[in-house]
C-alpha positions in Angstrom: 48.5 -25.4 -11.7 48.2 -28.7 -9.8 44.8 -30.4 -10.1 44.4 -30.8 -6.3 41.5 -28.9 -4.6 42.4 -28.0 -1.0 39.2 -27.1 1.3 40.3 -25.3 4.3 37.6 -25.4 7.2 38.4 -22.4 9.5 36.7 -21.6 12.8 37.4 -21.4 16.5 37.6 -24.3 18.9 34.6 -26.6 19.1 33.1 -25.4 15.8 32.6 -28.9 14.5 35.6 -28.6 11.9 36.9 -32.1 12.5 33.4 -33.8 12.4 32.5 -32.0 9.3 35.9 -32.7 7.5 35.5 -36.4 8.4 31.9 -36.5 7.1 32.8 -34.6 4.0 35.7 -37.0 3.4 33.5 -40.0 3.7 30.7 -38.8 1.5 33.0 -37.6 -1.3 35.1 -40.7 -1.3 32.1 -43.1 -1.6 29.6 -40.9 -3.8 31.9 -39.5 -6.5 31.3 -40.9 -9.8 34.9 -40.6 -11.0 36.4 -42.2 -7.8 38.2 -39.2 -6.4 41.1 -39.7 -4.0 40.0 -37.7 -0.9 42.4 -37.2 2.0 42.0 -35.2 5.3 45.3 -34.8 7.3 45.2 -35.3 10.9 44.9 -32.3 13.1 48.1 -31.9 15.0 47.0 -29.7 17.9 44.1 -32.1 18.8 46.4 -35.2 18.8 48.7 -33.3 21.3 45.7 -32.6 23.4 44.5 -36.2 23.5 48.2 -37.2 24.4 48.4 -34.5 27.0 51.5 -33.3 25.5 50.8 -29.6 26.6 54.4 -28.4 26.3 54.7 -29.4 22.6 51.1 -27.7 22.2 52.8 -24.4 22.9 55.4 -24.9 20.1 53.7 -23.3 17.2 56.8 -23.8 15.1 56.4 -27.4 15.4 52.5 -27.4 14.8 52.8 -25.3 11.8 55.6 -27.2 10.2 53.9 -30.5 10.8 50.6 -29.4 9.4 52.1 -27.7 6.5 54.4 -30.8 5.5 51.2 -33.0 5.8 49.4 -30.9 3.2 52.3 -30.6 1.0 52.8 -34.3 1.1 49.3 -34.7 -0.1 49.5 -32.1 -2.7 52.6 -33.9 -4.3 50.9 -37.3 -3.9 47.9 -38.7 -5.5 45.1 -36.7 -3.8 42.4 -35.1 -5.7 40.7 -33.2 -2.8 42.4 -32.4 0.7 40.1 -31.4 3.5 42.0 -29.5 6.2 40.4 -29.0 9.5 43.5 -27.3 10.9 44.9 -25.1 8.0 48.5 -23.9 8.7 47.3 -20.3 8.5 45.6 -20.9 12.0 49.2 -20.7 13.5 49.3 -17.0 12.6 46.6 -16.5 15.4 47.5 -19.2 17.9 51.2 -18.2 17.9 50.2 -14.8 19.4 49.7 -16.7 22.7 52.8 -18.5 22.8 56.5 -17.7 23.1 56.7 -18.1 19.3 54.8 -14.8 18.7 57.1 -12.6 16.5 56.4 -10.8 13.3 58.9 -12.8 11.3 57.1 -16.1 12.1 53.7 -14.8 11.3 55.0 -13.3 7.9 56.5 -16.9 7.2 53.1 -18.6 7.9 51.3 -16.1 5.6 53.8 -16.5 2.8 53.7 -20.2 2.9 49.9 -20.0 2.7 50.1 -17.8 -0.3 52.5 -20.1 -2.0 50.0 -23.0 -1.7 47.2 -20.8 -3.0 49.4 -19.9 -6.1 49.8 -23.6 -7.2 46.4 -25.3 -6.3 42.9 -24.4 -6.1 41.8 -23.6 -2.5 38.3 -23.3 -1.0 38.1 -21.4 2.3 35.1 -22.2 4.6 34.4 -20.4 7.7 32.2 -22.1 10.4 30.1 -20.1 12.9 29.5 -22.1 16.1 25.8 -22.2 16.9 25.9 -25.3 19.3 26.9 -25.7 23.0 30.7 -25.5 23.7 32.4 -28.8 24.1 35.5 -29.0 26.3 36.5 -32.6 25.7 39.8 -32.6 23.6 40.2 -28.8 23.9 42.9 -26.6 25.4 40.7 -23.5 25.5 37.7 -22.5 27.6 34.6 -21.1 25.9 35.5 -17.6 26.5 38.9 -17.8 24.9 37.3 -19.8 22.0 35.0 -16.9 21.1 38.1 -14.5 21.2 40.1 -17.0 18.9 37.0 -17.3 16.5 36.9 -13.5 16.1 40.7 -13.3 15.5 40.6 -16.2 12.9 37.8 -14.8 11.0 39.6 -11.4 10.9 42.7 -13.0 9.6 41.1 -14.9 6.6 39.2 -12.0 5.6 42.5 -10.0 5.5 44.2 -12.8 3.5 41.4 -13.6 1.1 39.1 -11.8 -1.0 35.6 -11.9 0.5 34.2 -13.8 -2.6 36.6 -16.6 -2.0 35.3 -17.3 1.6 32.0 -19.3 2.2 30.5 -18.9 5.7 28.2 -21.5 7.2 26.4 -21.9 10.4 27.9 -25.1 11.8 25.2 -27.8 12.5 25.0 -31.6 11.9 24.4 -31.4 8.2 26.4 -28.5 7.1 28.7 -31.0 5.2 25.9 -31.8 2.8 25.3 -28.0 2.2 29.1 -27.6 1.5 29.2 -30.5 -1.0 26.0 -29.3 -2.6 27.5 -25.8 -3.2 30.8 -27.3 -4.5 28.7 -29.4 -6.9 26.7 -26.6 -8.2 29.9 -24.5 -8.8 31.3 -27.5 -10.8 34.3 -27.9 -8.3 33.3 -31.5 -7.8 31.1 -33.7 -9.9 28.2 -35.7 -8.1 24.8 -36.3 -9.6 21.9 -34.5 -8.3 20.1 -38.0 -7.7 22.9 -39.0 -5.2 22.8 -35.7 -3.3 19.0 -36.0 -3.1 19.4 -39.5 -1.7 21.9 -38.4 0.8 19.7 -35.6 2.1 16.6 -38.0 2.0 18.4 -40.7 4.1 19.2 -38.0 6.7 16.0 -36.0 6.8 15.3 -36.8 10.4 18.6 -35.2 11.3 17.8 -32.2 9.1 14.4 -31.7 10.8 16.0 -32.0 14.3 18.9 -29.5 13.4 16.1 -27.0 12.1 13.9 -27.5 15.4 17.0 -26.9 17.7 18.0 -23.9 15.7 14.5 -22.3 15.8 14.2 -23.1 19.5 17.6 -21.4 20.2 16.3 -18.4 18.0 13.0 -18.1 19.8 14.7 -18.4 23.2 17.2 -15.6 22.2 14.2 -13.3 21.2 12.6 -14.0 24.5 15.9 -13.2 26.4 16.2 -9.8 24.4 12.8 -8.9 25.5 13.3 -9.6 29.0 16.5 -7.7 29.1 
């Protein structure tokens, strides 16, 4: 089996996948004691949105092949860890809403994904959005995003054993939580002192995130009582 570790970050639009992937890449690249080569392939759909290439955005064959080839290229290259915020398996969900929707294409996507899993170690992370929806750089509104999130979650639980999926609530410092978990399970090797220093340097963000989450939780409790 190839030594590469592929970290797939799943979730609906605006769950923070790209931000978390970028932060994880930076942290792993600079803090790893053995000098790992960490790569994060560009998210094809988002680049098409920014380019306003909406016609190509509906072409899931193109998106799937581009995303898959980028990951395969990194696997055959010199990368040690690949962090994907747009796993090719996502096309099995998004293709349902395009002219590319057919059973053969969806099966092809699943087969290619399983072939990757056979050859390298994969870690699958699902993010639950807890923050306000952001429309910038998106091709879906919040209502559609909620629907897609549900379908994506159902898909990965169909494709993977539950024990091979790690769920996190998305917040500013979830990247640190993921790295800490990977470290404890000996998937990566970062000294505890470095992780503690990373957390210490960002304690203000941690406190802010916890306060925001608690405020939202209390508000939801109040709303429930009112209703």
